[in-house]
C-alpha positions, 0 to 999 in steps of 0.5 A: 568186231575185233577185239585184243586180249592175251591168252591168260584173258582168253582163258578167264572168259573161257571159263566166264563163259562155262559157267554162264552157258549152265545159268542160262540153260538152268532159266531156259525154258523152250518149250511147255504145254498149256492147258486150262487150267494151266494159264499161259501167256504165251507172247512172254512165253515165245519172247522168253523163250527165244531171248534164253535160246539168243543168248546160248548163241551168243554165248557158243559163239563168243566162246567158240571164237575165243577157244579157236583162237587160243588153238591157232595159236598153240598149233603156232607159237614157240615155247622150251622147256628144258633146252627143248623147243615144243609148240605150246599146242605139244607143251600142253598134250605133254603136259597131260599126257606125261604119267604115260612118259614115268610109266615108263621111266618106272618100267625101265629102272624096275627093269634095270634092277631085277636084270643087274641084281637076276646077272649079280645072282648069276655071278656069285652062284658061278663062282661058288660053283668055280670055288668047288669046281677047283678044290675039288680038282686041286684036293685029288691024291696027284699033284694037279699041274697049274695047267690043267686049272686054269685051263678047266677055269677058263672052259668052265668061265666060256661056258657059264659066264652070265651076258648083262645084254642091254642095248639101251645102255639103260642106267645113262638112258635113266638119267637121260630120261630122269632128268629131261622129266624132271626139267620139263615139270619143274619148268612148264608151268611157269613157261607157258604162263609166262606165254599166255599172258605175252601173247596176244590173240584178236578175236 
């Protein structure tokens, strides 16, 4: 006989069933040895062993039916989190594995800072070298031609300029990704909770 229940109720029952598995199995004895000194009512033992095993199998069948209904529902039911649509299964999996996304975001931040620090160091060092070169040129005895100085400066900069290679436009990407993760983590629990209370399963 089928039964209607919300996903919230189903999840609560799964938790209860897991406790009952433990209780049944802790009290179960499926096989033993009878000896002259260890008397045993074989029929009673058989009834108890069979009852324990059947209880376990009944609990397992119920657990599997509920779990299968949840899995099927999660694969098709949709929710929107942070403006993006997910199946519930996708949202649950993203929540479970979001630490990996944080690792990527942290790596992006570290590399962005290191590359910009390196670029700025190079720019400062280049300017210092150019300043020294210009001082040497201007300090010569002969009258220095402005065009010569400008040409020398342009040639130096062309030869020594650093370029920040940033195909992803990383600062913008970091902001977008940070907001996406923040929106997801802020909203995922209440969206799933609301959905679990609203969606009805047939078990």
